[in-house]
C-alpha positions in Angstrom: 50.8 98.5 45.4 51.3 96.0 48.2 52.5 92.5 49.1 51.6 89.6 47.2 50.2 87.0 48.7 52.8 84.5 48.7 54.0 84.7 52.6 52.2 81.6 53.9 55.6 80.4 55.4 57.8 83.1 56.0 60.7 82.2 58.0 59.3 82.8 61.3 61.4 81.5 64.2 64.8 82.0 62.2 64.5 85.6 63.1 65.0 84.8 66.5 67.7 82.7 66.3 71.4 83.6 67.8 74.4 83.8 65.9 76.8 81.1 65.9 80.3 81.4 67.6 82.0 83.1 64.5 79.1 85.6 63.8 79.9 86.5 67.9 82.9 87.3 67.4 82.6 89.4 64.6 79.6 91.7 65.6 77.0 92.6 68.5 74.7 90.4 68.9 71.5 92.2 67.4 69.9 92.9 64.4 70.3 95.6 61.8 69.4 98.9 60.8 65.8 99.2 59.8 65.6 101.5 56.6 62.3 104.0 56.0 62.0 105.4 52.5 59.4 108.0 52.1 58.8 109.6 48.8 62.0 109.4 47.3 62.5 110.8 44.0 65.9 111.2 41.9 66.6 113.6 38.8 69.6 113.7 36.7 70.6 117.0 34.8 68.5 120.0 34.0 66.3 121.3 31.5 65.7 119.6 28.1 68.9 117.2 29.6 66.5 116.5 32.8 66.3 112.6 33.3 64.2 111.5 36.2 65.3 108.3 37.3 63.5 107.4 40.3 60.0 108.5 41.4 57.6 108.0 44.2 59.5 105.3 46.0 57.9 104.1 49.3 59.6 101.4 51.0 60.0 99.8 54.6 62.9 97.4 55.4 63.0 95.8 58.8 65.9 95.0 61.3 67.4 91.8 59.7 65.6 91.6 56.6 67.2 90.2 53.4 65.5 92.6 50.9 66.4 92.2 46.9 65.3 94.6 44.7 65.1 93.5 40.5 64.1 95.5 37.6 65.2 95.9 34.1 68.1 97.7 33.3 68.6 101.1 33.6 65.4 101.1 36.6 67.5 103.1 38.9 68.4 99.9 41.5 72.0 101.2 41.6 71.2 104.6 42.1 69.3 104.0 45.2 71.3 102.3 46.8 74.0 104.8 46.1 71.8 107.0 48.2 71.2 104.7 50.5 74.9 104.4 51.1 75.1 108.2 51.0 77.5 108.0 47.8 74.3 110.4 45.9 71.9 112.3 47.1 67.9 112.2 46.3 66.4 115.3 44.5 63.5 114.9 47.3 62.1 112.9 49.4 62.9 111.5 52.9 65.3 108.4 53.7 65.5 107.2 57.5 68.0 104.5 58.5 68.2 103.9 62.0 71.9 102.6 62.5 72.4 104.2 65.8 75.0 102.5 67.8 76.4 100.4 65.0 79.9 101.0 64.3 79.6 102.1 60.7 76.0 102.8 59.0 76.7 100.6 56.1 79.1 98.5 53.8 79.0 97.9 50.3 79.8 95.0 47.9 79.8 95.9 44.5 80.1 93.6 41.2 83.9 93.9 41.0 85.9 92.9 44.2 87.9 96.3 44.5 90.4 94.5 46.6 93.5 96.5 46.6 96.1 94.7 44.3 99.2 95.8 46.8 98.0 94.2 49.6 96.9 90.4 50.5 93.4 89.3 51.8 94.1 89.6 55.5 95.3 93.0 54.9 92.3 93.9 52.7 89.9 92.7 54.7 91.6 95.0 58.1 91.8 98.2 55.9 88.4 99.5 57.4 89.0 98.6 60.7 92.8 100.1 60.1 91.5 103.4 59.1 89.3 103.8 61.7 91.7 103.4 64.5 90.9 99.8 65.4 93.3 98.5 68.3 95.5 96.1 66.4 94.7 93.4 68.9 90.9 93.7 68.5 91.1 93.9 64.7 93.1 91.2 64.2 90.4 88.8 66.0 88.0 90.3 63.7 89.8 89.9 60.6 90.3 86.1 61.7 86.8 85.8 62.4 85.8 87.6 58.8 88.1 85.0 57.4 87.3 81.9 58.8 83.3 83.4 57.9 84.1 83.0 54.4 86.5 80.3 53.8 89.7 82.3 53.4 91.6 81.3 56.4 94.0 79.6 54.0 94.3 82.3 51.6 95.1 85.2 54.1 98.5 86.1 53.1 97.9 85.5 49.3 97.2 88.5 46.9 93.8 89.4 44.7 95.9 88.4 41.5 96.4 84.7 43.1 93.1 84.0 43.9 89.9 83.0 41.6 87.0 85.8 40.9 84.9 83.7 43.2 87.3 84.0 45.9 88.3 87.6 45.2 84.4 88.4 45.7 84.5 86.2 49.2 87.6 88.7 50.2 85.2 91.8 49.2 82.1 90.6 51.7 84.9 89.6 54.4 85.8 92.9 54.0 82.6 94.3 54.3 81.3 92.0 57.4 84.1 92.9 59.1 83.4 96.3 60.2 80.0 95.5 61.8 77.7 97.7 59.5 74.2 98.5 60.4 73.1 97.6 56.7 75.4 95.6 53.9 74.4 97.0 50.3 75.3 94.7 47.8 75.1 95.6 44.1 75.0 92.6 41.7 77.9 91.0 43.7 78.0 87.8 41.8 77.0 88.9 38.2 80.7 88.8 36.7 81.0 84.8 38.0 80.7 81.8 36.1 77.1 79.6 37.3 78.9 77.3 39.6 81.0 79.8 41.4 78.0 82.1 41.5 75.5 79.2 42.7 78.4 78.5 45.6 78.6 82.3 46.6 75.0 82.4 46.6 75.0 79.3 49.1 77.8 80.8 51.2 75.6 84.5 51.3 72.8 82.8 52.3 74.6 81.3 55.5 76.8 84.2 56.1 73.5 86.0 56.9 71.6 83.4 58.4 74.3 83.3 61.2 74.8 87.0 61.2 71.3 88.4 60.8 72.3 91.8 59.1 70.1 93.8 57.2 70.5 93.4 53.4 70.2 95.2 50.5 70.4 93.6 46.9 70.6 94.7 43.8 70.2 91.6 41.1 68.5 91.4 37.6 67.7 88.0 38.5 64.6 86.6 39.5 65.8 83.4 40.9 68.5 85.3 42.4 65.9 87.0 44.4 64.1 84.2 45.4 67.2 82.3 46.7 68.5 84.8 48.8 65.4 87.5 49.9 63.1 87.7 52.3 61.0 89.9 50.0 61.0 90.6 46.5 60.8 94.7 45.5 60.1 94.8 41.4 60.9 98.1 39.8 59.4 99.8 37.0 61.6 100.5 33.7 62.8 104.6 34.0 61.5 106.1 35.7 62.1 103.6 38.8 59.0 103.1 40.7 58.2 100.5 42.9 55.4 98.0 41.0 55.0 95.3 43.3 56.6 94.0 46.7 56.7 90.0 46.6 57.0 87.8 50.0 59.0 85.0 49.4 57.7 82.0 51.6 60.7 79.9 51.3 62.3 79.5 55.1 65.5 79.3 56.5 67.7 77.4 56.5 68.1 77.3 52.9 69.6 75.0 50.5 69.7 77.0 47.3 70.3 73.8 44.9 67.3 71.9 46.5 65.2 74.9 46.7 65.4 75.6 43.1 64.6 72.7 41.8 61.1 72.9 43.7 57.7 73.6 41.8 56.8 76.1 44.2 59.9 77.7 43.1 59.1 77.4 39.8 55.6 78.8 40.0 56.9 81.5 42.0 59.4 82.6 39.7 57.2 82.8 36.7 54.6 84.8 38.2 57.6 87.4 39.2 58.5 87.4 35.7 54.6 87.8 34.3 55.2 90.9 36.4 58.2 91.8 35.4 58.1 91.1 31.7 56.2 94.1 30.2 58.9 96.9 32.0 61.7 94.9 30.8 60.0 95.1 27.1 59.3 99.0 27.6 63.2 99.4 28.9 64.3 97.4 25.5 61.9 99.8 23.4 63.2 103.0 24.9 66.8 101.9 24.3 65.8 100.8 20.6 64.2 103.8 20.2 
């Protein structure tokens, strides 16, 4: 297993870019957490009911990297993310997340926004700061910065039911960023959105990440999304989930997702990854069909 030779134009100087003024207000001026996973294995159940979900996962993610994980349904992508978040535990193996000095180790964004319906957007975004006892003045500044970052300042007093699905997901992203996590864990956050909103939110996320430099681990079924967003794409096998290949994404930052998706190089790389993934998707389908 190794990186594919598509890294002729990695983003290079973009790693050294300083955050803009909004990013400075929102978080410390340094990179996110580093992640080292070695020999990770996850089993569910016992005896005849035992299911091997993940096996032999070895992966290192650099500080400030945007790492996308793509694979067939049931390959353990979300399980890996939950283990990284501390919501589940590995059966064996080791995970070392260096988030020393960060206010919180991680924050998660799911397919559904998870916003509290009885709170307006401002209070939803600030909820994590409130539970941590952050002073009201400081919390207010951070919430203001987070709302500006995702373009929701005008809607701060609206409730979730008054907003579109895309705007609710912006609120969820703001709620994650406002806590200044060492890493941001995202589990198909745009999967439930229509194509237009998905494109808009992908562009927004790229912009926000370029401004903040956070470490991001992003789960997706979409090869195209992985190429639009990530520094690297980790391709997983069908169950039990193993890393089949890690591919460096050559497209520089800042990125225009619409222009990038129309290029010949983008199409060629998308096809190349599909050829790697296709057998795994078909194997997963065959197992489901029995």
